[in-house]
N, C-alpha and C positions, 0 to 999 in steps of 0.2 A: 633540107629538112633536119631538124635536130630531134633526136629521141629523148623524151623526157618522161618522168614518172607521171602517169595519167592523174590529173587533178585539175586545179583551177588554172586559168591563164596566168594569174599572178604568180603561182608556184612555178609554172613553166618558164616565165621570164627570169625568176630567181635562179633556176637551174642553169639556164643559158648564160646568165651573168656570172655565176660562180665558175663555170668552165672558161669563160672569156678571161676572167681574172687569173685563173690558174695558168692558162697559156701565156698571158702577159708576164706573170711572175717568173715563168720559165724562159723568158726572152723570145717567145714565139708570137708571131702575128696571128690573132684569132680569126682565121678565115672560116667560112661556112663549113668547109669539109673538115678542118681540124676540130672545130667545135662539135660537129656531129660524131666524129670518130672518138674524141675524148669522152663524149657522153656514153658511147657504147662500151668503151674500155673501163671507165671508172665508176659507172653507176651500179656495178654489181659487186663491189668489194675486191679484195685481193684475188687475182686469178692469173692463169698462164694461157696465152693464146698464140697461135701461129698467125702469120699474115693471112693465110687462107681461111682460118677460123674467123678472123675479123671481117674479111671480105664477104663471107657467107652471112654473118650477122648483119652487116651493113645492107646487103641485098634484101634480107628478110624485113629489115626496118624501113625499107624504101629509100635508103641513102644510095644515090647513084655515084659510084666512085670506082675507078679502075684499080686493079690489083697493083699496078705500078705506083699509083698514088698511095695506096695502103702501105706498101713497103717504104716509100719515101717518108711518109708521116711517122711510121713506127721508128724509123731510124732518127728522125728529127726529135721525137719524144725521148728516145734513148739518149741521144747526145745532150739534151737539155736536162737530163736527170729525172724525167717523169716516169721512165720505165727502165727496167734492166733487161738486157738480152741474155738468154741462156742458150748456148749452142750445145745440143746433145750429140750431134754428129755433123759430118760435113754437109748433110742434106737437110737438116732440120734445126731450126731455131725457134725458141719460144720467146715471147715478150711478157715480162712479169710486171704486174702493177704494184707489187710489193718491193719497194726499193730499199727497205731496211736490211740489216745484216742477217742473212740466212743462206742456207745451202739447199740442195734438192735431191730427192729420190727421183729416178726416171724409171718408169715401169716399161720394160722391154716388150711386154705382151700387148699393151694397149696404147702406149705412147703417153700415158698420164705423167704429169710432172707434179710432185708433191713437196711442199715446203718442209724443210728441216730447220728447227730454230737455230739461230746463230751460235748459241752457247752449247749446242749438242755435239759440235765437232771441233776438235783442236787439231791444227796443222802445225807440225814441227819439222825442223830440218830443211827449211827453205834455203836454197842457194843464194849467195849474194848476187844482186843484180849487176849487170855490167856498169862500168864507171859512168857516172852522170845520170843514172836511172834509179828510180825508186819503185818498189812494189806498190801498185795501186790497190789491188785486191786479189784474193785467191778464190776461185770458184770451184766448188766441189760438186760433182754430180755422181751420186751413188746409184749404180744400175741394179735394179731388182727384177725378179721374175716370179710369177706365181708358182707355187708348189704343185 
């Protein structure tokens, strides 16, 4: 079952077609589960989700998929460039639908992840990478707490 914006059948077909093309453009085969999960991920604009968040959303939407499949799909979407993974600690990673240049605030109180525009942070003094390596990107997570 693919979650679509309620409307006409013609509109639903276009949404599924758009997701299918997006998956193909990323080099992924558009399986039923990938299309359904892509719909849940990308139909609501830029956001941050854990695998468990997406698993809960899938269950509420009537998409039957295991947590292991959710993890596999999120990692495939990340490897293909459709998502960014943001590790906030050893036990929690978020998947970010905004793949543009930006950093994050992480609220220690409630686990919220908030985008920081890319131009708002400057990182200097990076060490030279080992021979034969290049710096791919620098991820900054600024931890915040409510007063």
